C-alpha distance (Angstrom), angle and dihedral (degrees) to the residues before:
residue distance angle dihedral
M1 . . .
E2 3.79 . .
N3 3.78 117.8 .
T4 3.76 99.8 -104.8
F5 3.82 99.0 169.1
L6 3.81 98.9 95.8
P7 3.79 95.6 41.9
L8 3.81 86.5 55.8
I9 3.81 91.5 46.5
F10 3.83 90.5 50.4
R11 3.84 87.9 56.6
M12 3.83 86.7 71.3
R13 3.80 83.6 92.1
Y14 3.85 89.0 69.6
I15 3.84 95.4 54.0
N16 3.85 107.1 91.8
R17 3.75 119.0 -153.8
W18 3.85 124.3 -148.0
S19 3.79 88.2 31.7
L20 3.84 96.1 163.9
M21 3.81 93.0 53.7
Y22 3.77 136.7 70.9
N23 3.78 109.9 -107.3
T24 3.78 127.4 -164.2
E25 3.83 85.4 -157.0
K26 3.81 124.2 24.0
E27 3.79 117.7 -124.7
D28 3.75 120.4 -156.4
L29 3.80 130.3 -163.4
M30 3.80 94.8 -106.6
Q31 3.80 91.5 55.0
H32 3.77 90.4 47.2
A33 3.83 91.8 50.5
A34 3.84 91.3 51.4
E35 3.88 92.1 47.7
C36 3.78 91.3 47.2
A37 3.84 90.2 50.1
F38 3.82 90.3 51.0
L39 3.77 92.5 49.1
T40 3.83 94.5 43.6
H41 3.80 91.3 51.5
F42 3.80 90.8 47.1
L43 3.80 94.6 48.4
A44 3.79 90.7 46.9
T45 3.86 90.5 50.3
I46 3.83 89.5 49.9
G47 3.79 88.6 52.5
I48 3.80 91.7 50.5
Q49 3.77 98.8 43.4
F50 3.84 101.6 37.6
F51 3.80 105.5 23.9
G52 3.80 105.2 30.8
K53 3.81 94.8 -117.4
Q54 3.78 121.3 162.2
Y55 3.80 101.2 -132.6
D56 3.81 126.3 148.2
A57 3.78 95.5 -136.9
E58 3.81 96.0 -171.2
R59 3.84 93.0 51.4
L60 3.78 91.2 48.9
A61 3.80 91.3 49.7
V62 3.81 89.4 55.4
H63 3.79 89.3 50.4
A64 3.74 88.5 52.1
L65 3.86 92.3 51.3
F66 3.79 89.0 56.8
H67 3.82 101.5 33.1
D68 3.84 94.3 105.6
A69 3.80 98.1 26.8
S70 3.80 92.5 117.6
E71 3.81 87.5 69.8
V72 3.81 90.6 78.2
L73 3.80 82.7 74.9
T74 3.79 100.5 34.2
G75 3.78 103.5 30.9
D76 3.84 121.1 -133.1
L77 3.76 109.3 -61.5
P78 3.82 108.6 -151.2
T79 3.84 113.4 -107.6
P80 3.87 94.8 -118.3
V81 3.82 88.3 57.8
K82 3.79 97.5 39.0
Y83 3.82 93.4 52.5
Y84 3.82 98.8 31.5
N85 3.79 90.8 123.1
D86 3.81 139.5 -22.4
E87 3.77 92.5 -90.7
M88 3.75 92.5 54.0
K89 3.78 91.8 45.3
N90 3.81 92.4 51.8
I91 3.80 92.4 47.0
Y92 3.80 91.4 51.1
K93 3.81 91.3 49.0
Q94 3.82 88.4 55.8
I95 3.82 91.0 48.4
E96 3.84 90.5 50.6
K97 3.77 91.1 49.3
S98 3.80 92.2 48.9
A99 3.81 91.0 47.7
A100 3.79 92.2 49.6
E101 3.78 90.6 52.3
K102 3.78 91.0 48.4
L103 3.79 90.5 48.5
Q104 3.79 90.2 52.4
N105 3.83 88.8 55.4
H106 3.81 88.3 64.1
L107 3.82 88.3 69.6
P108 3.78 122.8 86.0
P109 3.82 108.8 -96.3
E110 3.84 90.6 -111.4
L111 3.80 91.5 60.6
R112 3.85 101.1 42.2
A113 3.81 96.8 87.9
A114 3.83 90.6 49.9
Y115 3.80 93.3 54.2
A116 3.82 100.3 34.6
P117 3.80 93.5 88.0
Y118 3.79 91.8 56.4
L119 3.81 96.8 50.0
G120 3.81 93.2 69.1
T121 3.76 139.4 19.0
A122 3.80 95.7 -120.1
Q123 3.81 90.7 100.5
L124 3.84 92.5 57.9
A125 3.78 124.8 93.8
P126 3.83 114.2 -122.6
Q127 3.83 93.3 -102.3
E128 3.84 90.0 50.0
Q129 3.77 91.0 49.9
A130 3.81 89.0 49.7
L131 3.79 90.7 51.5
L132 3.78 92.2 50.2
K133 3.80 89.6 48.4
C134 3.84 89.3 51.7
A135 3.78 90.8 52.9
D136 3.84 92.7 46.8
K137 3.82 91.3 49.5
L138 3.83 90.7 47.1
C139 3.82 89.9 53.6
A140 3.81 88.8 57.5
Y141 3.77 92.9 44.8
I142 3.81 92.7 49.2
K143 3.83 89.5 50.1
C144 3.85 88.3 54.6
I145 3.83 89.8 49.6
Y146 3.79 91.6 51.8
E147 3.83 93.1 47.0
R148 3.85 93.4 46.7
N149 3.82 90.7 47.8
A150 3.80 87.6 54.0
G151 3.81 89.3 55.3
N152 3.80 96.1 -103.4
M153 3.77 106.6 140.6
E154 3.86 89.8 179.4
F155 3.84 84.5 92.7
Q156 3.83 97.0 50.5
H157 3.84 95.7 100.2
A158 3.76 92.7 44.3
Y159 3.79 89.7 49.2
V160 3.82 91.8 52.9
G161 3.81 94.5 43.0
I162 3.80 96.5 45.1
G163 3.86 88.4 44.3
R164 3.77 89.0 58.7
E165 3.80 91.6 49.0
I166 3.78 90.6 51.4
E167 3.76 91.1 48.3
T168 3.76 89.9 55.6
M169 3.83 92.3 45.1
Q170 3.80 94.7 51.5
A171 3.77 92.1 64.8
E172 3.82 87.8 73.1
S173 3.80 99.8 34.0
D174 3.81 124.0 73.7
E175 3.81 87.9 -176.9
L176 3.79 93.9 54.5
Q177 3.84 92.1 46.7
Y178 3.82 89.7 52.8
F179 3.83 92.5 46.7
L180 3.79 92.8 49.0
A181 3.82 92.6 49.8
H182 3.81 99.8 40.5
C183 3.84 109.2 21.6
L184 3.80 113.2 24.5
P185 3.85 97.9 66.9
A186 3.89 90.1 62.4
F187 3.78 90.7 63.7
S188 3.78 87.6 74.4
L189 3.84 94.2 55.7
T190 3.75 123.2 105.0
L191 3.78 120.9 -122.5
D192 3.82 90.9 -101.3
D193 3.83 89.7 51.0
L194 3.83 91.1 48.7
Q195 3.80 92.1 49.3
G196 3.82 89.8 47.5
T197 3.80 89.1 61.1
L198 3.79 92.7 68.6
């Protein structure tokens, strides 16, 4: 059988996020995975350099790259549906788990054990899972910032709601507190402003 794992992974580019909302710029799942990997690596490095944490930043970045990979088989279920109630949330978690296992079966048998840890968060310690969740939430918040800065008020409620979630999360994350104070404001700068900081 042909190795069909990567062709499926590359189809992440066809899964659009924020599908129930008007977007000034479309965001696909592959873009989200890359952004989440950048942020996860950055947060882990902050933890290592400023707070003496013992993260493996590169390993966590790879986890972030694959954290939503099962959606190439399930599609991206909108958040209001996914988290409608506890029953729906639990059912969707089972669907995601099943899809991740199915995706793993698209690998040659010799590679399955190597990729298994990245196709689910079970291999992550609680503090690593929390860091990845912070990065994932920051991706959504930054998307809201970009859309609002482009004049798209469709994202106003998401901006406020996700902002509240991040505010709650930062109480338990030194890395997130640092990022919010020292990094997040720059995401509202224009290109000229960013270049002027050099």
